[in-house]
N, CA, C and O atoms as a Tinker XYZ file with bonds, in Angstrom:
   444  protein
     1  N     -9.485000   -0.554000  -23.401000    73     2
     2  CA    -8.044000   -0.473000  -23.237000    64     1     3
     3  C     -7.721000    0.255000  -21.930000    63     2     4     5
     4  O     -8.303000    1.302000  -21.646000    81     3
     5  N     -6.809000   -0.286000  -21.142000    73     3     6
     6  CA    -6.422000    0.346000  -19.887000    64     5     7
     7  C     -5.190000    1.211000  -20.100000    63     6     8     9
     8  O     -4.357000    0.939000  -20.965000    81     7
     9  N     -5.096000    2.244000  -19.299000    73     7    10
    10  CA    -3.938000    3.123000  -19.335000    64     9    11
    11  C     -3.206000    2.985000  -18.011000    63    10    12    13
    12  O     -3.784000    3.219000  -16.950000    81    11
    13  N     -1.944000    2.608000  -18.070000    73    11    14
    14  CA    -1.171000    2.453000  -16.853000    64    13    15
    15  C     -0.923000    3.819000  -16.225000    63    14    16    17
    16  O     -0.545000    4.769000  -16.911000    81    15
    17  N     -1.134000    3.908000  -14.936000    73    15    18
    18  CA    -0.940000    5.146000  -14.188000    64    17    19
    19  C      0.471000    5.211000  -13.623000    63    18    20    21
    20  O      1.121000    4.186000  -13.414000    81    19
    21  N      0.929000    6.422000  -13.382000    73    19    22
    22  CA     2.184000    6.632000  -12.684000    64    21    23
    23  C      1.999000    6.183000  -11.232000    63    22    24    25
    24  O      0.952000    6.430000  -10.633000    81    23
    25  N      2.999000    5.534000  -10.675000    73    23    26
    26  CA     2.941000    5.074000   -9.285000    64    25    27
    27  C      3.845000    5.967000   -8.444000    63    26    28    29
    28  O      5.029000    6.131000   -8.740000    81    27
    29  N      3.268000    6.540000   -7.392000    73    27    30
    30  CA     4.013000    7.401000   -6.476000    64    29    31
    31  C      3.937000    6.785000   -5.087000    63    30    32    33
    32  O      2.849000    6.537000   -4.567000    81    31
    33  N      5.093000    6.542000   -4.491000    73    31    34
    34  CA     5.146000    6.017000   -3.128000    64    33    35
    35  C      5.289000    7.190000   -2.162000    63    34    36    37
    36  O      6.263000    7.940000   -2.226000    81    35
    37  N      4.315000    7.344000   -1.270000    73    35    38
    38  CA     4.425000    8.371000   -0.243000    64    37    39
    39  C      5.579000    8.020000    0.693000    63    38    40    41
    40  O      5.927000    6.846000    0.824000    81    39
    41  N      6.177000    9.018000    1.345000    73    39    42
    42  CA     7.312000    8.742000    2.242000    64    41    43
    43  C      7.013000    7.681000    3.305000    63    42    44    45
    44  O      7.869000    6.848000    3.603000    81    43
    45  N      5.810000    7.705000    3.874000    73    43    46
    46  CA     5.465000    6.700000    4.894000    64    45    47
    47  C      5.457000    5.297000    4.287000    63    46    48    49
    48  O      5.858000    4.338000    4.945000    81    47
    49  N      5.008000    5.170000    3.052000    73    47    50
    50  CA     4.994000    3.864000    2.387000    64    49    51
    51  C      6.420000    3.362000    2.184000    63    50    52    53
    52  O      6.693000    2.175000    2.362000    81    51
    53  N      7.320000    4.253000    1.817000    73    51    54
    54  CA     8.724000    3.857000    1.646000    64    53    55
    55  C      9.327000    3.413000    2.978000    63    54    56    57
    56  O     10.099000    2.455000    3.028000    81    55
    57  N      8.971000    4.114000    4.058000    73    55    58
    58  CA     9.421000    3.702000    5.396000    64    57    59
    59  C      8.856000    2.324000    5.746000    63    58    60    61
    60  O      9.557000    1.475000    6.297000    81    59
    61  N      7.584000    2.117000    5.420000    73    59    62
    62  CA     6.950000    0.817000    5.685000    64    61    63
    63  C      7.697000   -0.301000    4.972000    63    62    64    65
    64  O      7.988000   -1.338000    5.568000    81    63
    65  N      8.006000   -0.091000    3.694000    73    63    66
    66  CA     8.690000   -1.116000    2.906000    64    65    67
    67  C     10.030000   -1.456000    3.531000    63    66    68    69
    68  O     10.363000   -2.629000    3.698000    81    67
    69  N     10.796000   -0.436000    3.874000    73    67    70
    70  CA    12.109000   -0.660000    4.487000    64    69    71
    71  C     11.976000   -1.459000    5.775000    63    70    72    73
    72  O     12.713000   -2.422000    5.990000    81    71
    73  N     11.052000   -1.069000    6.621000    73    71    74
    74  CA    10.851000   -1.738000    7.903000    64    73    75
    75  C     10.413000   -3.192000    7.718000    63    74    76    77
    76  O     10.925000   -4.086000    8.391000    81    75
    77  N      9.476000   -3.425000    6.813000    73    75    78
    78  CA     8.977000   -4.789000    6.584000    64    77    79
    79  C     10.083000   -5.673000    6.026000    63    78    80    81
    80  O     10.278000   -6.796000    6.490000    81    79
    81  N     10.803000   -5.170000    5.034000    73    79    82
    82  CA    11.873000   -5.970000    4.425000    64    81    83
    83  C     12.958000   -6.284000    5.452000    63    82    84    85
    84  O     13.455000   -7.410000    5.492000    81    83
    85  N     13.334000   -5.317000    6.281000    73    83    86
    86  CA    14.328000   -5.578000    7.331000    64    85    87
    87  C     13.833000   -6.650000    8.293000    63    86    88    89
    88  O     14.589000   -7.540000    8.682000    81    87
    89  N     12.562000   -6.563000    8.674000    73    87    90
    90  CA    11.989000   -7.542000    9.608000    64    89    91
    91  C     11.986000   -8.949000    8.998000    63    90    92    93
    92  O     12.381000   -9.915000    9.650000    81    91
    93  N     11.542000   -9.054000    7.752000    73    91    94
    94  CA    11.486000  -10.373000    7.103000    64    93    95
    95  C     12.894000  -10.919000    6.881000    63    94    96    97
    96  O     13.123000  -12.118000    7.037000    81    95
    97  N     13.832000  -10.053000    6.519000    73    95    98
    98  CA    15.209000  -10.479000    6.244000    64    97    99
    99  C     15.857000  -11.132000    7.456000    63    98   100   101
   100  O     16.676000  -12.038000    7.303000    81    99
   101  N     15.505000  -10.685000    8.657000    73    99   102
   102  CA    16.082000  -11.263000    9.871000    64   101   103
   103  C     15.887000  -12.768000    9.930000    63   102   104   105
   104  O     16.769000  -13.493000   10.391000    81   103
   105  N     14.737000  -13.243000    9.465000    73   103   106
   106  CA    14.419000  -14.670000    9.541000    64   105   107
   107  C     14.556000  -15.406000    8.221000    63   106   108   109
   108  O     14.833000  -16.605000    8.197000    81   107
   109  N     14.361000  -14.678000    7.108000    73   107   110
   110  CA    14.339000  -15.360000    5.826000    64   109   111
   111  C     14.636000  -14.380000    4.693000    63   110   112   113
   112  O     13.710000  -13.776000    4.149000    81   111
   113  N     15.906000  -14.209000    4.326000    73   111   114
   114  CA    16.265000  -13.269000    3.256000    64   113   115
   115  C     15.562000  -13.564000    1.930000    63   114   116   117
   116  O     15.220000  -12.636000    1.197000    81   115
   117  N     15.343000  -14.838000    1.613000    73   115   118
   118  CA    14.649000  -15.171000    0.364000    64   117   119
   119  C     13.199000  -14.681000    0.391000    63   118   120   121
   120  O     12.678000  -14.219000   -0.624000    81   119
   121  N     12.557000  -14.781000    1.540000    73   119   122
   122  CA    11.180000  -14.295000    1.669000    64   121   123
   123  C     11.129000  -12.775000    1.511000    63   122   124   125
   124  O     10.164000  -12.234000    0.970000    81   123
   125  N     12.157000  -12.102000    1.979000    73   123   126
   126  CA    12.210000  -10.646000    1.823000    64   125   127
   127  C     12.281000  -10.262000    0.345000    63   126   128   129
   128  O     11.637000   -9.305000   -0.084000    81   127
   129  N     13.056000  -11.005000   -0.419000    73   127   130
   130  CA    13.122000  -10.761000   -1.862000    64   129   131
   131  C     11.770000  -11.043000   -2.520000    63   130   132   133
   132  O     11.336000  -10.313000   -3.410000    81   131
   133  N     11.124000  -12.097000   -2.074000    73   131   134
   134  CA     9.805000  -12.436000   -2.593000    64   133   135
   135  C      8.791000  -11.343000   -2.263000    63   134   136   137
   136  O      7.938000  -11.008000   -3.084000    81   135
   137  N      8.894000  -10.792000   -1.054000    73   135   138
   138  CA     8.009000   -9.699000   -0.650000    64   137   139
   139  C      8.162000   -8.526000   -1.612000    63   138   140   141
   140  O      7.168000   -7.989000   -2.099000    81   139
   141  N      9.396000   -8.128000   -1.886000    73   139   142
   142  CA     9.647000   -7.005000   -2.805000    64   141   143
   143  C      9.071000   -7.288000   -4.192000    63   142   144   145
   144  O      8.460000   -6.413000   -4.805000    81   143
   145  N      9.265000   -8.497000   -4.676000    73   143   146
   146  CA     8.767000   -8.869000   -6.002000    64   145   147
   147  C      7.239000   -8.804000   -6.034000    63   146   148   149
   148  O      6.661000   -8.253000   -6.971000    81   147
   149  N      6.590000   -9.360000   -5.021000    73   147   150
   150  CA     5.127000   -9.343000   -4.951000    64   149   151
   151  C      4.593000   -7.920000   -4.819000    63   150   152   153
   152  O      3.554000   -7.591000   -5.391000    81   151
   153  N      5.293000   -7.082000   -4.073000    73   151   154
   154  CA     4.874000   -5.690000   -3.936000    64   153   155
   155  C      4.940000   -4.978000   -5.287000    63   154   156   157
   156  O      4.023000   -4.241000   -5.649000    81   155
   157  N      6.002000   -5.193000   -6.014000    73   155   158
   158  CA     6.150000   -4.588000   -7.334000    64   157   159
   159  C      5.023000   -5.061000   -8.268000    63   158   160   161
   160  O      4.427000   -4.257000   -8.983000    81   159
   161  N      4.742000   -6.356000   -8.254000    73   159   162
   162  CA     3.670000   -6.904000   -9.093000    64   161   163
   163  C      2.307000   -6.324000   -8.706000    63   162   164   165
   164  O      1.498000   -5.983000   -9.569000    81   163
   165  N      2.069000   -6.221000   -7.409000    73   163   166
   166  CA     0.794000   -5.695000   -6.930000    64   165   167
   167  C      0.619000   -4.237000   -7.330000    63   166   168   169
   168  O     -0.462000   -3.838000   -7.764000    81   167
   169  N      1.664000   -3.448000   -7.188000    73   167   170
   170  CA     1.572000   -2.032000   -7.546000    64   169   171
   171  C      1.331000   -1.856000   -9.039000    63   170   172   173
   172  O      0.569000   -0.978000   -9.444000    81   171
   173  N      1.965000   -2.671000   -9.851000    73   171   174
   174  CA     1.730000   -2.614000  -11.298000    64   173   175
   175  C      0.284000   -2.986000  -11.625000    63   174   176   177
   176  O     -0.349000   -2.354000  -12.470000    81   175
   177  N     -0.230000   -4.008000  -10.956000    73   175   178
   178  CA    -1.615000   -4.415000  -11.152000    64   177   179
   179  C     -2.568000   -3.290000  -10.753000    63   178   180   181
   180  O     -3.524000   -3.000000  -11.472000    81   179
   181  N     -2.310000   -2.663000   -9.620000    73   179   182
   182  CA    -3.164000   -1.575000   -9.152000    64   181   183
   183  C     -3.118000   -0.379000  -10.097000    63   182   184   185
   184  O     -4.134000    0.284000  -10.306000    81   183
   185  N     -1.962000   -0.102000  -10.662000    73   183   186
   186  CA    -1.846000    1.010000  -11.603000    64   185   187
   187  C     -2.673000    0.744000  -12.860000    63   186   188   189
   188  O     -3.232000    1.666000  -13.453000    81   187
   189  N     -2.742000   -0.518000  -13.255000    73   187   190
   190  CA    -3.528000   -0.886000  -14.438000    64   189   191
   191  C     -5.024000   -0.981000  -14.133000    63   190   192   193
   192  O     -5.858000   -0.643000  -14.973000    81   191
   193  N     -5.354000   -1.440000  -12.931000    73   191   194
   194  CA    -6.753000   -1.653000  -12.550000    64   193   195
   195  C     -6.997000   -1.127000  -11.135000    63   194   196   197
   196  O     -7.154000   -1.922000  -10.208000    81   195
   197  N     -7.033000    0.187000  -10.950000    73   195   198
   198  CA    -7.124000    0.754000   -9.598000    64   197   199
   199  C     -8.402000    0.419000   -8.840000    63   198   200   201
   200  O     -8.436000    0.532000   -7.614000    81   199
   201  N     -9.441000    0.014000   -9.536000    73   199   202
   202  CA   -10.694000   -0.277000   -8.859000    64   201   203
   203  C    -10.787000   -1.648000   -8.229000    63   202   204   205
   204  O    -11.815000   -1.974000   -7.636000    81   203
   205  N     -9.737000   -2.475000   -8.336000    73   203   206
   206  CA    -9.845000   -3.840000   -7.816000    64   205   207
   207  C     -9.737000   -3.935000   -6.303000    63   206   208   209
   208  O    -10.174000   -4.924000   -5.716000    81   207
   209  N     -9.172000   -2.938000   -5.674000    73   207   210
   210  CA    -9.036000   -2.971000   -4.217000    64   209   211
   211  C    -10.359000   -2.672000   -3.530000    63   210   212   213
   212  O    -11.308000   -2.203000   -4.158000    81   211
   213  N    -10.407000   -2.945000   -2.252000    73   211   214
   214  CA   -11.592000   -2.711000   -1.432000    64   213   215
   215  C    -11.561000   -1.297000   -0.874000    63   214   216   217
   216  O    -10.544000   -0.858000   -0.336000    81   215
   217  N    -12.679000   -0.582000   -1.003000    73   215   218
   218  CA   -12.770000    0.757000   -0.417000    64   217   219
   219  C    -12.707000    0.667000    1.093000    63   218   220   221
   220  O    -13.257000   -0.256000    1.695000    81   219
   221  N    -12.035000    1.627000    1.702000    73   219   222
   222  CA   -11.936000    1.668000    3.164000    64   221   223
   223  C    -12.215000    3.091000    3.613000    63   222   224   225
   224  O    -11.581000    4.030000    3.133000    81   223
   225  N    -13.152000    3.256000    4.523000    73   223   226
   226  CA   -13.496000    4.578000    5.031000    64   225   227
   227  C    -12.754000    4.850000    6.326000    63   226   228   229
   228  O    -12.758000    4.034000    7.248000    81   227
   229  N    -12.113000    6.020000    6.381000    73   227   230
   230  CA   -11.459000    6.500000    7.589000    64   229   231
   231  C    -12.041000    7.866000    7.918000    63   230   232   233
   232  O    -12.661000    8.502000    7.065000    81   231
   233  N    -11.845000    8.313000    9.139000    73   231   234
   234  CA   -12.344000    9.622000    9.548000    64   233   235
   235  C    -11.552000   10.768000    8.911000    63   234   236   237
   236  O    -12.021000   11.905000    8.878000    81   235
   237  N    -10.380000   10.473000    8.416000    73   235   238
   238  CA    -9.526000   11.483000    7.809000    64   237   239
   239  C    -10.116000   11.908000    6.461000    63   238   240   241
   240  O    -10.242000   11.081000    5.558000    81   239
   241  N    -10.480000   13.196000    6.313000    73   239   242
   242  CA   -11.086000   13.640000    5.052000    64   241   243
   243  C    -10.137000   13.548000    3.854000    63   242   244   245
   244  O    -10.594000   13.495000    2.712000    81   243
   245  N     -8.848000   13.530000    4.095000    73   243   246
   246  CA    -7.878000   13.416000    3.012000    64   245   247
   247  C     -7.795000   11.992000    2.457000    63   246   248   249
   248  O     -7.181000   11.761000    1.416000    81   247
   249  N     -8.406000   11.056000    3.148000    73   247   250
   250  CA    -8.331000    9.661000    2.723000    64   249   251
   251  C     -9.630000    9.175000    2.088000    63   250   252   253
   252  O     -9.943000    7.986000    2.125000    81   251
   253  N    -10.379000   10.105000    1.505000    73   251   254
   254  CA   -11.580000    9.716000    0.782000    64   253   255
   255  C    -11.172000    8.830000   -0.395000    63   254   256   257
   256  O    -10.170000    9.086000   -1.061000    81   255
   257  N    -11.939000    7.815000   -0.631000    73   255   258
   258  CA   -11.702000    6.895000   -1.741000    64   257   259
   259  C    -10.405000    6.099000   -1.630000    63   258   260   261
   260  O     -9.848000    5.672000   -2.641000    81   259
   261  N     -9.929000    5.903000   -0.418000    73   259   262
   262  CA    -8.752000    5.052000   -0.225000    64   261   263
   263  C     -9.192000    3.605000   -0.368000    63   262   264   265
   264  O    -10.248000    3.206000    0.124000    81   263
   265  N     -8.375000    2.841000   -1.039000    73   263   266
   266  CA    -8.618000    1.416000   -1.225000    64   265   267
   267  C     -7.425000    0.637000   -0.680000    63   266   268   269
   268  O     -6.347000    1.190000   -0.458000    81   267
   269  N     -7.644000   -0.654000   -0.472000    73   267   270
   270  CA    -6.530000   -1.504000   -0.071000    64   269   271
   271  C     -6.638000   -2.839000   -0.768000    63   270   272   273
   272  O     -7.714000   -3.259000   -1.196000    81   271
   273  N     -5.503000   -3.494000   -0.872000    73   271   274
   274  CA    -5.433000   -4.822000   -1.474000    64   273   275
   275  C     -4.387000   -5.622000   -0.716000    63   274   276   277
   276  O     -3.269000   -5.144000   -0.519000    81   275
   277  N     -4.730000   -6.835000   -0.285000    73   275   278
   278  CA    -3.713000   -7.680000    0.354000    64   277   279
   279  C     -2.638000   -8.060000   -0.665000    63   278   280   281
   280  O     -2.917000   -8.250000   -1.849000    81   279
   281  N     -1.431000   -8.162000   -0.181000    73   279   282
   282  CA    -0.293000   -8.528000   -1.021000    64   281   283
   283  C     -0.310000  -10.038000   -1.247000    63   282   284   285
   284  O     -0.313000  -10.808000   -0.287000    81   283
   285  N     -0.321000  -10.459000   -2.490000    73   283   286
   286  CA    -0.373000  -11.888000   -2.808000    64   285   287
   287  C      0.813000  -12.609000   -2.166000    63   286   288   289
   288  O      1.947000  -12.138000   -2.247000    81   287
   289  N      0.557000  -13.725000   -1.543000    73   287   290
   290  CA     1.493000  -14.574000   -0.792000    64   289   291
   291  C      1.944000  -13.941000    0.523000    63   290   292   293
   292  O      2.635000  -14.587000    1.311000    81   291
   293  N      1.570000  -12.710000    0.765000    73   291   294
   294  CA     1.842000  -12.023000    2.026000    64   293   295
   295  C      0.549000  -11.320000    2.438000    63   294   296   297
   296  O      0.550000  -10.122000    2.721000    81   295
   297  N     -0.561000  -12.078000    2.469000    73   295   298
   298  CA    -1.898000  -11.525000    2.607000    64   297   299
   299  C     -2.120000  -10.717000    3.887000    63   298   300   301
   300  O     -3.060000   -9.925000    3.962000    81   299
   301  N     -1.278000  -10.907000    4.879000    73   299   302
   302  CA    -1.438000  -10.127000    6.111000    64   301   303
   303  C     -0.972000   -8.690000    5.931000    63   302   304   305
   304  O     -1.277000   -7.826000    6.754000    81   303
   305  N     -0.237000   -8.435000    4.861000    73   303   306
   306  CA     0.202000   -7.074000    4.552000    64   305   307
   307  C     -0.763000   -6.455000    3.553000    63   306   308   309
   308  O     -1.097000   -7.057000    2.533000    81   307
   309  N     -1.205000   -5.241000    3.864000    73   307   310
   310  CA    -2.194000   -4.548000    3.049000    64   309   311
   311  C     -1.557000   -3.324000    2.396000    63   310   312   313
   312  O     -0.859000   -2.548000    3.050000    81   311
   313  N     -1.803000   -3.167000    1.116000    73   311   314
   314  CA    -1.325000   -2.008000    0.369000    64   313   315
   315  C     -2.486000   -1.015000    0.301000    63   314   316   317
   316  O     -3.518000   -1.299000   -0.306000    81   315
   317  N     -2.309000    0.150000    0.926000    73   315   318
   318  CA    -3.319000    1.201000    0.894000    64   317   319
   319  C     -2.928000    2.208000   -0.176000    63   318   320   321
   320  O     -1.785000    2.661000   -0.233000    81   319
   321  N     -3.888000    2.549000   -1.018000    73   319   322
   322  CA    -3.583000    3.425000   -2.139000    64   321   323
   323  C     -4.766000    4.324000   -2.458000    63   322   324   325
   324  O     -5.886000    4.113000   -1.992000    81   323
   325  N     -4.479000    5.331000   -3.266000    73   323   326
   326  CA    -5.488000    6.309000   -3.639000    64   325   327
   327  C     -5.119000    6.882000   -5.007000    63   326   328   329
   328  O     -3.956000    7.190000   -5.267000    81   327
   329  N     -6.108000    7.021000   -5.868000    73   327   330
   330  CA    -5.878000    7.671000   -7.157000    64   329   331
   331  C     -6.021000    9.178000   -6.966000    63   330   332   333
   332  O     -7.034000    9.659000   -6.458000    81   331
   333  N     -4.994000    9.912000   -7.378000    73   331   334
   334  CA    -5.030000   11.376000   -7.320000    64   333   335
   335  C     -4.282000   11.921000   -8.527000    63   334   336   337
   336  O     -3.184000   11.466000   -8.846000    81   335
   337  N     -4.882000   12.894000   -9.195000    73   335   338
   338  CA    -4.216000   13.577000  -10.308000    64   337   339
   339  C     -3.637000   12.600000  -11.331000    63   338   340   341
   340  O     -2.493000   12.752000  -11.760000    81   339
   341  N     -4.423000   11.605000  -11.716000    73   339   342
   342  CA    -3.995000   10.613000  -12.705000    64   341   343
   343  C     -2.757000    9.824000  -12.292000    63   342   344   345
   344  O     -2.034000    9.308000  -13.145000    81   343
   345  N     -2.514000    9.731000  -11.004000    73   343   346
   346  CA    -1.388000    8.939000  -10.497000    64   345   347
   347  C     -1.887000    8.046000   -9.371000    63   346   348   349
   348  O     -2.809000    8.397000   -8.635000    81   347
   349  N     -1.261000    6.897000   -9.256000    73   347   350
   350  CA    -1.556000    5.949000   -8.178000    64   349   351
   351  C     -0.629000    6.287000   -7.020000    63   350   352   353
   352  O      0.590000    6.167000   -7.141000    81   351
   353  N     -1.208000    6.713000   -5.890000    73   351   354
   354  CA    -0.424000    7.032000   -4.700000    64   353   355
   355  C     -0.488000    5.854000   -3.737000    63   354   356   357
   356  O     -1.559000    5.514000   -3.234000    81   355
   357  N      0.651000    5.238000   -3.485000    73   355   358
   358  CA     0.738000    4.185000   -2.479000    64   357   359
   359  C      0.951000    4.910000   -1.156000    63   358   360   361
   360  O      1.991000    5.529000   -0.931000    81   359
   361  N     -0.049000    4.822000   -0.287000    73   359   362
   362  CA    -0.041000    5.599000    0.952000    64   361   363
   363  C      0.703000    4.879000    2.072000    63   362   364   365
   364  O      1.557000    5.468000    2.735000    81   363
   365  N      0.380000    3.620000    2.279000    73   363   366
   366  CA     1.015000    2.825000    3.333000    64   365   367
   367  C      0.988000    1.367000    2.922000    63   366   368   369
   368  O      0.144000    0.952000    2.129000    81   367
   369  N      1.918000    0.590000    3.466000    73   367   370
   370  CA     1.904000   -0.867000    3.397000    64   369   371
   371  C      2.037000   -1.325000    4.839000    63   370   372   373
   372  O      3.092000   -1.162000    5.452000    81   371
   373  N      0.966000   -1.900000    5.385000    73   371   374
   374  CA     0.969000   -2.231000    6.806000    64   373   375
   375  C      0.405000   -3.626000    7.040000    63   374   376   377
   376  O     -0.362000   -4.151000    6.233000    81   375
   377  N      0.799000   -4.202000    8.149000    73   375   378
   378  CA     0.248000   -5.485000    8.580000    64   377   379
   379  C     -1.193000   -5.248000    9.010000    63   378   380   381
   380  O     -1.483000   -4.286000    9.721000    81   379
   381  N     -2.088000   -6.116000    8.584000    73   379   382
   382  CA    -3.503000   -5.969000    8.870000    64   381   383
   383  C     -3.869000   -6.036000   10.344000    63   382   384   385
   384  O     -4.965000   -5.620000   10.720000    81   383
   385  N     -2.975000   -6.553000   11.194000    73   383   386
   386  CA    -3.256000   -6.637000   12.630000    64   385   387
   387  C     -3.008000   -5.309000   13.346000    63   386   388   389
   388  O     -3.345000   -5.169000   14.522000    81   387
   389  N     -2.431000   -4.351000   12.657000    73   387   390
   390  CA    -2.168000   -3.053000   13.289000    64   389   391
   391  C     -3.476000   -2.301000   13.497000    63   390   392   393
   392  O     -4.495000   -2.626000   12.886000    81   391
   393  N     -3.438000   -1.303000   14.356000    73   391   394
   394  CA    -4.609000   -0.479000   14.647000    64   393   395
   395  C     -4.796000    0.517000   13.498000    63   394   396   397
   396  O     -4.267000    1.628000   13.538000    81   395
   397  N     -5.548000    0.109000   12.484000    73   395   398
   398  CA    -5.698000    0.924000   11.277000    64   397   399
   399  C     -6.363000    2.272000   11.541000    63   398   400   401
   400  O     -5.901000    3.275000   10.996000    81   399
   401  N     -7.426000    2.351000   12.350000    73   399   402
   402  CA    -8.005000    3.669000   12.629000    64   401   403
   403  C     -6.991000    4.621000   13.286000    63   402   404   405
   404  O     -7.010000    5.821000   13.013000    81   403
   405  N     -6.123000    4.104000   14.133000    73   403   406
   406  CA    -5.112000    4.969000   14.756000    64   405   407
   407  C     -4.079000    5.428000   13.723000    63   406   408   409
   408  O     -3.626000    6.571000   13.770000    81   407
   409  N     -3.707000    4.548000   12.796000    73   407   410
   410  CA    -2.736000    4.911000   11.761000    64   409   411
   411  C     -3.279000    5.948000   10.795000    63   410   412   413
   412  O     -2.552000    6.843000   10.364000    81   411
   413  N     -4.542000    5.830000   10.457000    73   411   414
   414  CA    -5.128000    6.669000    9.425000    64   413   415
   415  C     -6.145000    7.676000    9.943000    63   414   416   417
   416  O     -6.750000    8.400000    9.153000    81   415
   417  N     -6.344000    7.734000   11.246000    73   415   418
   418  CA    -7.420000    8.540000   11.796000    64   417   419
   419  C     -7.161000   10.009000   11.976000    63   418   420   421
   420  O     -8.086000   10.753000   12.302000    81   419
   421  N     -5.931000   10.463000   11.775000    73   419   422
   422  CA    -5.659000   11.887000   11.959000    64   421   423
   423  C     -6.196000   12.687000   10.783000    63   422   424   425
   424  O     -6.547000   12.123000    9.747000    81   423
   425  N     -6.257000   13.977000   10.944000    73   423   426
   426  CA    -6.712000   14.852000    9.858000    64   425   427
   427  C     -5.560000   15.347000    9.003000    63   426   428   429
   428  O     -5.680000   16.349000    8.298000    81   427
   429  N     -4.444000   14.639000    9.071000    73   427   430
   430  CA    -3.287000   15.034000    8.277000    64   429   431
   431  C     -3.415000   14.509000    6.854000    63   430   432   433
   432  O     -3.933000   13.419000    6.612000    81   431
   433  N     -2.933000   15.307000    5.937000    73   431   434
   434  CA    -2.924000   14.872000    4.545000    64   433   435
   435  C     -1.743000   13.939000    4.331000    63   434   436   437
   436  O     -0.628000   14.244000    4.754000    81   435
   437  N     -1.977000   12.796000    3.673000    73   435   438
   438  CA    -0.853000   11.903000    3.385000    64   437   439
   439  C      0.162000   12.621000    2.506000    63   438   440   441
   440  O     -0.204000   13.388000    1.615000    81   439
   441  N      1.427000   12.366000    2.764000    73   439   442
   442  CA     2.467000   13.039000    1.990000    64   441   443
   443  C      2.557000   12.469000    0.599000    63   442   444
   444  O      3.382000   12.915000   -0.199000    81   443
């Protein structure tokens, strides 16, 4: 039996969502709604089965055991998350073409 975890969106992840939805809305408002729906579904799936994402190693010691999962139907967008204190922390949602080591390479703790 699986236990659903609490989902916590870090401030940067919330900024990412706003920025992505605004960008998609410029060209296709319906796609922006679809993006939000898929993100919600993906986060629920991750909360139920946190091990399904791919582990990603960064130089940042605070990002140990960070995983990512492409967003279904928006596969170029990656949801980065980490299990901490029995909660699913959504750290960032970013386009896979971005410079990921630069985004995650600092020694700062994710908020």
